[in-house]
Structure formats: C-alpha cells, structure tokens
N, C-alpha and C positions, 0 to 999 in steps of 0.2 A: 815897599818891601814888605814880604809876608813874614811876621812875627809870630804865628801860629805855633803851638809847641803840639806834637802829635804823642798822644798818649797811649799806652799798650791797651787793646781790647781785652775785655773781660766778660766771661759767660755768666750773664744774670738771667739765665732761664728760669732758673728755680728761686730766684730770689726774693724777697717782699720788697715791691715797690709802690706800696700803695700810699707812702708818703709823696710820690712822685706824680703818679698818675692818678690817684684818688680811689675812693673805692669804688668796687664793681656792684653795680646797682641792680644786674640781672638776675633774676630768679630762675630762668628756664633752664634748658639742657646745654651742652657743650657741642659747639659745631665743630666737626672734624672735616678739614678739607686737604686733599693731596696736591702736592705739584713737584715738580722736576727743578732743582736748583743746581747750577753750576758752583763746583766748590775747587778752591786752590789745595793741592795736596803738597804737604811738606814730607820730603821722604830724603833718604840718605842716597837712593838708588840714583844714578844720573840721568838716567832715562825718564824718571817720574817726578824729579825735582821741579816744584814749580809749575807744575802741569794741571790742567784742569779738567775735572770728572764730574758727569751727571749724576747726582744722587737723589734719590727719595726723600722728600720732606713732607712732615704732616703740620698742619697749620691749627691750633685749637684757639678757638673764640668763643665766649658766652654769648649766647643768642641775646641780641639787643644793644650789643656792647661793640661800638666801632674800632675803637683804640686799644681795646685790653684783648691782646693774643699773643701767642707764641709760637714761634716757628722753629723745628727743632727735626734733626735727619731722624730717618727710622728705616729700617730693613723692611723687605717685604713680608718675611715671616711674621716679626712684631705687627705689621700693619694688618694682615689677614687676622691674627690671632688677636688683637685690641680690638678692632674696627671692621670687622669682617664685609657688613653691608655697605660701608662707605667706600672702602678699599674695591671691592669688586665691581661698584658702580662706576668709580674711577678708571679701572682698569678697562671695562668695555665701553663706557661712553665719555671718559674725559670731563665728567662732572659729577656733582653731589646730589644724592639721592633727595628727594621731597617726600617727607614723611607727612601725611594727611592730605588735605584740600589745597589744591594749588592757589596762589594768590589771585590768578587771572580768574579764578571763578567768584571771587568777591566782588560784589558790585559796586560800581563807584570808583574802581581801581584804574588808575592810567598807568601808562608804560613807566613814566618817570618814577611815578610812588612804587612799583613793582621792582624796577631798578635799586631805587633807594634804600628798599627793605632787603633786598638781596644781598647789598653792602653791608648792612647790619648784621647779616646773619638770620635774618628772617625768609625762610623759603617755602611756609606755609601759611594757612590763615590761621591753624591752631598755635603755630609758633610765634604769631603776632599777636594773638589774643592772650598767652600767657606771660608775656613782659607786663611789666608795672608800668604806671601811668608816668613815672618819674624817668624811667629808662626809654620810653617812647619820646617824651618830651626832650630828652638829649639827642636822639638821632634825627630830630628836625620836625618842623611843623607838618609836613606830608606824613612822616612816619605816624605821628601821634593822632592825625585824623583818622590814618587807615587802622590805627590801633582801637580807636572807638568803634569804627563800622565791624571790626573783626569781632570785638567783644559781642556787640548786639547780634550780629549773626550767628556765632556760636550760641549765644543765648535763647535764639528763636529756634534754631536746628535742635537743642535740646529739649525744648518743650514740645517740638513737633517729630520727636523721634519715630513714635508709631505710624505717623502717616509717612515719613520718609522711607521707612522699613516697607511699608506696605506697598508703595509706589516701586521701590524697588525690585521687591518680588514679583510685581504684575510686569516690568519691564524684562526680568530675567526669563517669565514663563512666555510672554510674547517673542522674546529673541528664539528661545527653545521651539516654539510653534513656526517661527519662520524658518528655522534651519531643517526642520523635519518636513516643512511642505516642500522647501527645496530640493532634499532629497528624495521624496515621492516623487516630485515632477523629473527628477532625473531618472529615475529607477523607470518610470512609464515612458519614456522616451526611449528608453535602451531596450525596454520589452520590444515597443513597436519596430525599432530598427532590427532586433534580432527575428521578428516575424517576417518581415520583407525579405530579409535575406534567406531566410530558410525558404520561403515561396520561390524566389528566384533561382534557388540553387535546384530545386525539385523540379523545375521546368513546368509546371502546372499553367494552363491557361484556361482561365474561367470563360465558358461560354454562354451566352444568356439562354433562357429556356424556350425562346420563339424561334432561334437559329438551329436548333438540334433536330437533327433528322430522325426518322423512324428506323430501325435495324431492320437489315434485309432478312426476308424469310428465306426457307430453304426452297430450291427450284427442283421439281419431280422431273425424274429421269426419264427421257423419251426413249420411244422404240426404234432402234436403227438397223433393222432387219430389210427395210426395203430400199435401202441405198444402193447404187450400181456399182457394178464390179469395177475394182480398180485395173485398170492395164496391167497384163504381166509379160514377161519374156523381154526379147531385144537382145541385140549383140553387146558384146563388150568393147567398149571403145580401147583401142591399144595402139600408143604411139599417133602415126600418122595416118592411120587408117580411116579417118572419117574423111580426109580429104583425097578420096579415091575415085569419086565420082564427079569431081571437079575437072571441066577441060582443061588441056594442057594450054598454056599462054604463049609458049614458043610454037606451035604447030598451026 
C-alpha cells in the first residue's frame, strides 16, 4: 500500500537554499544554456486545458558547480537581450559558445575528462583554470587533475605571450602570402587562356621562317603584235540548217 502524501509544488527559483545545498564555492562566471521544455498549460479554455506546449528555458549554472543550477522559462526577446551571444549560438548550432581555448588543446586531456568538465560547466581552458582548488576537487579527481594542468598551461602562456603573439603574426603573414600567391597563379592562368582564345578567334597561323616562300615579282609585258590572225567570217547556224549536208537515210 502506497501511503505517500503528495505535497503541492512550490516555486523555489529565487529562494535561499544554501542550508540544503551547501555554499557555492565557484568564483567563476555564470554559464547560461538554453533548451526547450514541455510545459503543462492550465487554462479555462477547453481546447487548451491540460495541454502541453514547448517553451524556451534557460539553465543558469555557476562554472565549476555541478548541482547548483536553476532552470526558468524565458521569452526569446529576453534571451536575446540578456544573453545575446549564448542565445544566438543556440539558435544557430543548438549549442553553447566556447569562450577561450577549447579543452581539446590542453595537453593530457582525455575525452572522458573533457566530458566531465563540460558537465560541470567548464567549456574552456580559461574556465577550468579560473575555478578554485576546492571547487575542482568537488567535481572529481579528473577535473582536479585537469584544473592543475590548466593553471600551469595558462601560466606558461602568460609568460610567453610575446612569443605567441609573434608566432601568430608570422602565421597570419604566411597565410596572406599563400592567398596572394594562389590569386596570382589563378590570374596568370586566366591571362594565358584569354591569349589562346584571342589567337584562335583571329585565325592566325604561325609559319616557321624556313617554310616561307619569296614574294613573286612582276612579270614584264610581252609583244603580242606577231600573233596569227584569228579566223573571221562564217555562217550563222539557224535551226536545223547545219544538218543540210548530211545524206537522207530514207533514200
């Protein structure tokens, strides 16, 4: 027999639950993620009574805290106004944007460690290095080890910031040179193709010099006064008069 008593639910979104959940030890920023939830609608309209609607909700979680979070409904206008970057990334990719260096670029990070960090709201190396040692220890041994790696990695990066900037500038210049070289090669190929097409349209045929003949000179006019006289005279052929001299085959 089920003797459980159902108590009415209360909205504890903005209530102080520190005595039940413990203090929040994270000192990082708030991670805002969006999702769609199915909500039961209570309405006096018969067609909408006890129906389910899909609404937008935002989940707010301090970075480094797995269990300290709040989920509340929000309109798209408020989401665009309060969290413009997160909401725009959610609309385009259905994901949360990563600010800073991705966790995959941290040496020694496995896929399980990356997944555990993402569960705890740590999506970049900078976020992982910003939390306290106690907060990292509460997330687990893997997150604590990754936190120490991130702290050392960020420290070395800050010490060698000039070298890193110089390398980035060189990489940018090399990329620009490669793009310009590709464009120049493409333009040269286009010019050669245009020259070939123009030559074919003119119909010009190049002949080697050894096959070119000399231009014919002028021929002097001869003396045509001693030519024989042409025959003159003769009768005019009219009808069958040219057959008069033939013998009659009937006689």
